MARROGU-684333 format. One line per 10 residues: for each residue y, z, x of N, C-alpha, C. Coordinates in Angstrom, 1 decimal. Layout:
Y,Z,X,Y,Z,X,Y,Z,X  ...
This chain:
-117.7,-65.6,-197.3,-116.5,-66.5,-197.0,-116.7,-67.0,-195.5  -115.9,-68.2,-195.4,-116.2,-68.9,-194.1,-115.8,-68.2,-192.9  -114.5,-67.0,-193.1,-114.2,-66.2,-192.0,-115.4,-65.4,-191.6  -115.9,-65.4,-192.5,-117.1,-64.1,-192.1,-118.5,-64.5,-191.8  -118.4,-65.4,-190.6,-119.8,-66.2,-190.2,-119.9,-65.4,-188.5  -121.3,-65.6,-188.4,-121.4,-64.9,-186.9,-120.6,-65.6,-186.0  -120.6,-66.9,-186.0,-120.1,-67.8,-185.0,-118.3,-67.2,-184.6  -117.9,-66.9,-185.8,-116.5,-66.7,-185.9,-116.4,-65.2,-185.2  -117.3,-64.2,-185.5,-117.5,-62.9,-185.1,-117.6,-63.0,-183.4  -118.4,-63.8,-183.2,-118.8,-64.1,-181.8,-117.7,-64.5,-180.8
-116.8,-65.8,-181.5,-115.7,-66.2,-181.0,-114.6,-65.1,-180.7  -114.4,-64.5,-181.8,-113.4,-63.3,-181.6,-113.8,-62.3,-180.5  -115.3,-61.9,-180.5,-115.5,-61.0,-179.6,-115.5,-61.5,-178.2  -115.9,-63.0,-177.8,-115.5,-63.6,-176.8,-114.2,-63.8,-176.2  -113.3,-63.9,-176.9,-111.7,-64.0,-176.6,-111.3,-62.6,-176.5  -111.5,-61.6,-177.0,-111.2,-60.1,-176.6,-111.8,-59.9,-175.5  -113.0,-60.0,-175.4,-113.6,-59.7,-174.1,-113.1,-60.3,-172.5  -112.7,-61.7,-173.0,-112.1,-62.5,-171.8,-110.8,-61.8,-171.4  -110.0,-61.3,-172.7,-108.9,-60.4,-172.1,-109.0,-58.9,-171.7  -110.3,-58.9,-171.4,-110.6,-57.4,-170.8,-110.5,-56.3,-172.0
-110.6,-56.7,-173.3,-110.4,-55.8,-174.4,-111.8,-55.1,-174.8  -112.4,-55.0,-174.0,-114.0,-54.4,-174.2,-113.9,-53.6,-175.5  -113.3,-52.5,-175.8,-113.5,-51.5,-176.9,-113.3,-52.5,-178.1  -112.0,-53.1,-178.3,-111.9,-54.1,-179.4,-112.9,-55.0,-179.7  -113.5,-55.5,-178.5,-114.5,-56.8,-179.0,-115.5,-56.0,-179.4  -115.9,-54.8,-179.0,-117.2,-53.8,-179.5,-116.8,-53.6,-181.1  -115.6,-53.3,-181.2,-115.1,-53.0,-182.7,-115.5,-54.1,-183.7  -115.2,-55.5,-183.3,-115.5,-56.6,-183.8,-117.1,-56.6,-184.3  -117.7,-56.3,-183.4,-119.3,-56.1,-183.7,-119.5,-55.0,-184.6  -119.1,-53.8,-184.4,-119.2,-52.8,-185.4,-118.9,-53.2,-186.7
-117.7,-53.9,-187.0,-117.1,-54.4,-188.1,-118.5,-55.4,-188.9  -118.8,-56.4,-188.1,-119.8,-56.9,-188.6,-121.1,-56.3,-189.2  -121.6,-55.4,-188.3,-122.9,-54.5,-188.6,-122.6,-53.8,-189.9  -121.3,-53.4,-190.2,-120.9,-52.6,-191.4,-121.0,-53.7,-192.7  -120.3,-55.0,-192.4,-120.6,-55.8,-193.6,-122.0,-56.5,-193.9  -123.0,-56.5,-192.6,-123.9,-57.0,-192.6,-125.1,-56.2,-192.2  -125.2,-55.1,-192.9,-126.3,-54.1,-192.1,-127.6,-54.4,-191.8  -128.0,-55.4,-192.4,-129.5,-55.8,-192.1,-129.6,-57.3,-191.4  -128.5,-57.9,-190.8,-128.1,-58.9,-189.8,-128.0,-58.6,-188.4  -128.9,-58.7,-187.5,-128.8,-58.3,-186.3,-128.1,-59.8,-185.3
-128.0,-60.8,-185.8,-127.4,-61.9,-185.3,-126.2,-61.7,-184.2  -125.3,-60.9,-184.6,-124.1,-60.9,-183.7,-124.3,-59.6,-182.9  -124.8,-58.6,-183.0,-125.0,-57.8,-182.1,-126.1,-58.2,-180.9  -127.0,-59.2,-181.3,-128.1,-59.5,-180.2,-127.5,-61.0,-179.6  -126.4,-61.7,-180.3,-125.8,-62.5,-179.5,-124.6,-61.9,-178.5  -124.3,-60.8,-178.7,-123.3,-60.1,-178.1,-124.1,-59.7,-176.8  -125.3,-58.9,-177.1,-126.0,-58.6,-175.9,-126.5,-59.5,-174.9  -126.9,-60.7,-175.6,-127.3,-61.8,-174.7,-126.2,-62.4,-173.9  -124.8,-62.5,-174.2,-123.8,-62.5,-173.6,-123.5,-61.8,-172.6  -123.3,-60.3,-172.9,-123.1,-59.4,-171.8,-124.4,-59.3,-170.8
-125.7,-59.7,-171.3,-126.7,-59.8,-170.0,-126.1,-60.9,-169.2  -126.0,-62.1,-169.5,-125.5,-63.1,-169.0,-124.5,-62.9,-167.9  -123.7,-62.0,-168.5,-122.3,-61.4,-167.2,-122.8,-60.2,-166.5  -124.3,-59.9,-166.6,-124.8,-58.7,-165.8,-123.9,-57.4,-166.4  -123.3,-57.2,-167.5,-123.0,-56.1,-168.0,-124.2,-55.3,-168.7  -125.0,-54.8,-167.8,-126.3,-54.2,-168.1,-126.2,-53.2,-169.3  -125.0,-52.1,-169.0,-124.9,-50.9,-169.7,-124.8,-51.5,-171.3  -123.7,-52.2,-171.2,-123.2,-52.8,-172.5,-124.1,-53.7,-173.0  -124.9,-54.4,-172.8,-126.0,-55.3,-173.0,-127.1,-54.3,-173.8  -127.5,-53.4,-172.9,-128.7,-52.3,-173.1,-128.4,-51.7,-174.6
-126.8,-51.4,-175.0,-126.5,-50.7,-176.0,-126.6,-51.5,-177.1  -126.3,-52.7,-177.1,-126.2,-53.6,-178.2,-127.7,-54.2,-178.4  -128.4,-54.3,-177.7,-129.7,-54.7,-177.9,-130.5,-53.5,-178.6  -130.3,-52.1,-178.3,-130.8,-51.0,-178.7,-130.3,-51.3,-180.5  -129.1,-51.6,-180.7,-128.5,-51.7,-182.1,-129.3,-52.5,-182.6  -129.5,-53.6,-182.2,-130.1,-55.0,-182.7,-131.4,-54.6,-183.2  -132.1,-53.9,-182.3,-133.5,-53.3,-182.5,-133.3,-52.2,-183.6  -132.6,-51.7,-183.9,-132.6,-50.5,-184.9,-132.5,-51.3,-186.2  -131.9,-52.7,-186.0,-131.9,-53.4,-187.5,-132.8,-54.1,-187.5  -133.6,-54.6,-186.6,-134.8,-55.5,-186.5,-135.7,-55.2,-185.4
-136.6,-54.0,-185.9,-137.3,-53.1,-184.8,-138.5,-54.3,-184.2  -139.0,-55.3,-185.3,-140.1,-56.0,-185.0,-139.7,-57.1,-184.0  -138.5,-57.4,-183.7,-138.2,-58.7,-183.1,-138.3,-58.3,-181.4  -139.3,-59.1,-181.0,-140.0,-59.0,-179.7,-139.1,-59.4,-178.7  -138.5,-60.5,-179.0,-137.4,-60.9,-178.1,-136.2,-59.9,-177.5  -135.9,-59.2,-178.8,-134.9,-58.0,-178.7,-135.4,-56.9,-177.8  -136.6,-56.7,-178.1,-137.3,-55.4,-177.5,-137.5,-56.0,-175.9  -138.0,-57.1,-175.6,-138.3,-57.7,-174.2,-136.9,-57.7,-173.6  -135.7,-58.4,-174.2,-134.3,-58.4,-173.4,-134.0,-56.8,-173.0  -134.2,-56.0,-173.9,-133.9,-54.5,-173.7,-134.7,-54.0,-172.4
-135.8,-54.3,-172.6,-136.5,-54.0,-171.3,-136.1,-54.4,-169.9  -135.8,-55.7,-170.2,-135.2,-56.4,-168.9,-134.1,-55.8,-168.4  -133.0,-55.3,-169.3,-131.7,-54.7,-169.1,-132.2,-53.4,-168.6  -132.9,-52.9,-169.1,-133.2,-51.3,-168.6,-133.7,-51.4,-167.3  -134.5,-52.3,-166.8,-135.1,-52.4,-165.4,-134.1,-52.9,-164.6  -133.0,-53.7,-165.0,-131.9,-53.9,-164.2,-131.0,-52.5,-163.7  -130.9,-51.6,-164.7,-130.5,-50.3,-164.6,-131.4,-49.1,-164.0  -132.3,-49.6,-163.6,-133.5,-48.8,-163.1,-133.8,-47.8,-163.9  -133.7,-48.0,-165.2,-133.9,-47.0,-166.1,-135.4,-46.7,-166.3  -135.8,-45.4,-166.1,-137.7,-45.2,-166.2,-138.2,-45.9,-167.4
-137.4,-45.9,-168.5,-138.1,-46.1,-169.6,-138.3,-47.6,-169.8  -138.1,-48.4,-169.0,-137.8,-49.7,-169.1,-139.6,-50.4,-169.0  -140.1,-50.0,-168.4,-141.6,-50.3,-168.3,-142.3,-50.1,-170.0  -142.2,-48.8,-170.4,-142.8,-48.5,-171.8,-142.0,-49.6,-172.9  -140.6,-49.9,-172.7,-140.0,-50.6,-173.8,-140.8,-52.1,-173.6  -141.1,-52.5,-172.4,-141.9,-53.8,-172.2,-143.0,-54.1,-172.9  -143.8,-52.9,-172.4,-145.2,-52.7,-173.0,-145.2,-52.9,-174.7  -144.1,-52.2,-175.1,-143.7,-52.2,-176.7,-143.7,-53.6,-177.2  -142.7,-54.3,-176.4,-142.5,-55.7,-176.5,-143.9,-56.6,-176.5  -144.6,-56.3,-175.4,-145.7,-57.1,-175.3,-146.8,-56.7,-176.4
-146.9,-55.4,-177.0,-147.3,-55.4,-178.6,-147.1,-56.1,-179.6  -145.8,-56.3,-179.4,-145.5,-57.1,-180.6,-145.7,-58.7,-180.5  -145.7,-59.3,-179.2,-146.2,-60.7,-178.9,-147.0,-60.7,-177.5  -148.3,-60.5,-177.8,-149.0,-60.2,-176.6,-149.2,-61.5,-175.8  -148.9,-62.7,-176.5,-149.0,-64.1,-175.6,-147.7,-64.8,-175.6  -146.8,-64.0,-175.4,-145.5,-64.5,-175.1,-145.2,-64.3,-173.6  -145.1,-65.7,-172.9,-145.0,-65.6,-171.4,-143.9,-64.9,-170.8  -142.7,-65.0,-171.5,-141.6,-64.4,-170.9,-141.6,-63.0,-171.1  -142.5,-62.5,-172.2,-142.5,-60.9,-172.2,-143.7,-60.4,-171.2  -144.8,-61.2,-170.9,-145.6,-60.8,-170.1,-145.1,-60.6,-168.3
-143.9,-61.9,-168.4,-143.3,-61.6,-167.3,-142.4,-60.6,-166.9  -141.9,-60.3,-168.1,-140.8,-58.7,-167.9,-141.9,-57.4,-167.6  -143.0,-57.4,-168.3,-143.9,-56.4,-167.9,-144.5,-56.5,-166.6  -144.6,-57.8,-166.1,-145.4,-57.9,-164.8,-144.5,-57.5,-163.9  -143.4,-58.0,-164.0,-141.9,-57.7,-163.0,-141.6,-56.5,-163.0  -141.7,-55.4,-163.9,-141.3,-54.1,-164.1,-142.9,-53.5,-163.6  -144.0,-54.0,-163.7,-144.9,-53.2,-162.9,-144.8,-53.3,-161.4  -144.3,-54.4,-161.1,-144.1,-54.8,-159.7,-143.3,-53.7,-159.0  -142.0,-53.6,-159.9,-141.0,-52.8,-159.4,-141.2,-51.5,-159.1  -142.4,-51.2,-159.9,-142.9,-49.6,-159.9,-143.8,-49.5,-158.8
-144.4,-50.6,-158.4,-145.4,-50.3,-157.2,-147.0,-50.9,-157.7  -147.0,-51.3,-159.1,-148.4,-51.5,-159.3,-148.6,-52.9,-159.3  -148.8,-53.4,-158.0,-149.0,-54.6,-157.7,-150.0,-55.5,-158.3  -151.2,-54.9,-158.5,-152.5,-55.5,-159.1,-151.9,-55.7,-160.5  -151.7,-54.7,-161.1,-151.4,-55.1,-162.6,-150.4,-56.2,-162.8  -149.2,-56.1,-161.9,-148.3,-57.3,-162.1,-148.7,-58.6,-162.0  -149.6,-58.8,-160.8,-150.2,-60.0,-160.5,-151.1,-60.6,-161.9  -152.0,-59.8,-162.4,-152.8,-60.0,-163.4,-151.8,-60.6,-164.6  -150.8,-59.7,-164.8,-149.8,-60.2,-166.3,-149.1,-61.7,-165.9  -148.6,-61.6,-164.6,-148.2,-62.6,-164.3,-149.0,-63.9,-164.0
-150.2,-63.8,-163.7,-151.0,-65.2,-163.8,-151.5,-65.5,-165.1  -151.5,-64.4,-165.9,-151.4,-64.9,-167.5,-150.1,-65.6,-168.0  -149.0,-65.2,-167.6,-147.8,-65.7,-168.2,-147.6,-67.1,-167.7  -148.4,-67.0,-166.4,-148.0,-68.8,-165.8,-148.9,-69.9,-166.5  -150.2,-69.3,-166.8,-151.3,-70.1,-167.4,-150.7,-70.3,-169.0  -149.9,-69.4,-169.5,-149.1,-69.8,-170.9,-148.0,-70.7,-170.8  -147.3,-70.6,-169.7,-146.2,-71.7,-169.3,-146.2,-72.1,-168.2  -146.9,-72.9,-167.9,-146.9,-73.6,-166.5,-145.9,-74.1,-165.8  -145.1,-74.7,-166.7,-143.6,-75.4,-166.5,-142.8,-74.2,-166.3  -142.7,-72.9,-166.5,-141.6,-72.3,-166.1,-141.7,-71.8,-164.8
-140.9,-72.6,-164.1,-140.8,-71.8,-162.5,-140.3,-70.5,-162.3  -139.5,-70.0,-163.2,-139.1,-68.9,-163.0,-139.9,-67.6,-163.0  -141.1,-67.9,-163.9,-142.0,-67.2,-164.1,-143.2,-67.3,-162.6  -143.4,-68.5,-162.3,-144.1,-68.8,-161.2,-143.4,-68.1,-159.9  -142.3,-67.9,-160.3,-141.7,-67.2,-158.7,-141.8,-65.6,-158.7  -141.8,-65.2,-160.0,-142.2,-64.0,-160.1,-143.6,-63.5,-159.7  -144.5,-64.6,-159.9,-146.0,-64.2,-159.5,-145.7,-64.4,-158.2  -145.2,-65.3,-157.4,-145.3,-65.5,-156.1,-144.7,-64.2,-155.3  -143.9,-63.6,-156.0,-143.1,-62.4,-155.4,-144.4,-61.1,-155.5  -145.0,-61.2,-156.7,-146.2,-60.2,-156.7,-147.4,-60.5,-155.8
-147.6,-61.7,-155.6,-148.5,-62.0,-154.7,-148.0,-61.7,-153.3  -146.9,-62.3,-152.8,-146.7,-61.6,-151.6,-146.5,-60.0,-151.5  -146.1,-59.5,-152.2,-146.2,-58.1,-152.3,-147.5,-57.5,-152.0  -148.5,-57.9,-152.8,-149.9,-57.8,-152.6,-150.6,-58.3,-151.4  -149.6,-59.2,-150.4,-150.2,-59.8,-149.1,-151.4,-61.0,-149.4  -151.2,-61.6,-150.8,-151.9,-62.7,-150.9,-151.1,-63.9,-150.8  -151.2,-64.0,-149.4,-149.8,-65.1,-148.9,-150.3,-66.6,-149.2  -151.6,-66.7,-149.3,-152.1,-68.4,-149.5,-151.9,-68.5,-150.8  -152.0,-67.8,-151.9,-151.8,-67.8,-153.4,-150.5,-67.8,-153.6  -149.5,-67.0,-152.9,-148.2,-67.1,-152.9,-147.6,-68.4,-152.4
-148.3,-68.9,-151.4,-147.5,-70.3,-150.8,-147.9,-71.4,-152.2  -149.2,-71.2,-152.5,-149.6,-72.2,-153.6,-148.5,-72.4,-154.7  -148.1,-70.9,-155.2,-147.2,-71.0,-156.3,-145.8,-71.6,-155.7  -145.3,-71.0,-154.5,-144.0,-71.8,-153.9,-144.0,-73.2,-153.6  -145.3,-73.5,-153.5,-145.0,-75.1,-153.4,-145.0,-76.0,-154.6  -145.6,-75.5,-155.6,-145.5,-75.8,-157.0,-143.9,-75.8,-157.4  -143.5,-74.8,-157.2,-141.9,-74.7,-157.6,-141.1,-75.3,-156.6  -141.4,-75.7,-155.6,-140.6,-76.3,-154.7,-140.5,-77.9,-154.9  -141.7,-78.3,-155.4,-141.7,-79.7,-156.2,-141.1,-80.0,-157.3  -140.6,-78.9,-157.9,-139.8,-79.1,-159.3,-138.6,-79.2,-159.1
-137.8,-79.6,-159.9,-136.3,-79.8,-160.1,-135.7,-78.1,-160.3  -135.3,-77.4,-159.3,-134.9,-76.0,-159.7,-133.4,-75.8,-159.1  -132.9,-74.9,-159.8,-131.5,-74.4,-159.2,-131.5,-74.1,-157.8  -130.4,-74.4,-157.2,-130.1,-73.9,-155.5,-130.6,-72.5,-155.4  -130.2,-71.6,-156.4,-130.5,-70.2,-156.2,-131.8,-69.8,-156.0  -132.7,-70.6,-156.9,-134.0,-70.4,-156.8,-134.8,-71.0,-155.7  -134.1,-72.1,-155.4,-134.6,-72.7,-154.1,-134.4,-71.8,-152.8  -133.3,-71.0,-152.8,-133.0,-70.1,-151.8,-134.0,-69.0,-151.8  -134.3,-68.5,-152.8,-135.3,-67.5,-153.1,-136.8,-67.9,-152.9  -136.9,-69.1,-153.0,-138.3,-69.5,-152.4,-138.3,-69.6,-151.0
-137.3,-70.1,-150.2,-137.2,-70.3,-149.0,-137.3,-68.6,-148.5  -136.7,-67.9,-149.0,-136.9,-66.5,-148.4,-138.2,-65.7,-148.5  -138.9,-66.1,-149.8,-140.3,-65.7,-149.9,-141.2,-66.1,-149.0  -140.8,-67.7,-148.6,-142.0,-68.3,-147.7,-142.0,-67.5,-146.4  -140.8,-67.0,-145.9,-140.8,-66.6,-144.8,-141.1,-64.8,-144.3  -141.5,-64.4,-145.8,-142.3,-63.1,-145.7,-143.9,-63.1,-145.6  -144.3,-63.1,-144.4,-145.8,-63.4,-144.3,-146.2,-62.0,-143.3  -145.9,-61.0,-143.3,-146.2,-59.6,-142.7,-146.2,-58.6,-143.1
């Protein structure tokens, strides 16, 4: 029926969420899953929405559920890895590597794996993965910024500067421009 669409479930979730009724909002998603056990659309969309709001714990829970429904979805696995990284969960890197196994040439996934390697102190591996990601998606300035961070961490300042120069010449959001300037100052 028209009343039972992912859009309507998402809208209802959003309305309840905006009123601070998180448990009722989550119930809408559970109902959707009960009626559509093989469809991860709504839990994944809810997870994406929560990711955008930096509600990491709930986002991680809904990505986990979406992955139970669609275990081979590399984007869901990647987003779960990123979210777990935000929570400083030690399993984040393993989850990211699993996403990489599902889509080895996906620049966004390589960025997640690289960023998590950097976070765990493995600078060399981070740089290698992020360089590969930039080659695959040269216009993605967010990925170039991750590479610049890894290069800076590895004290490859000239290479980092080259990436920062490319980023600076692009149309980027103010927050990214601020990060670029902050990185430019890290040369010791």
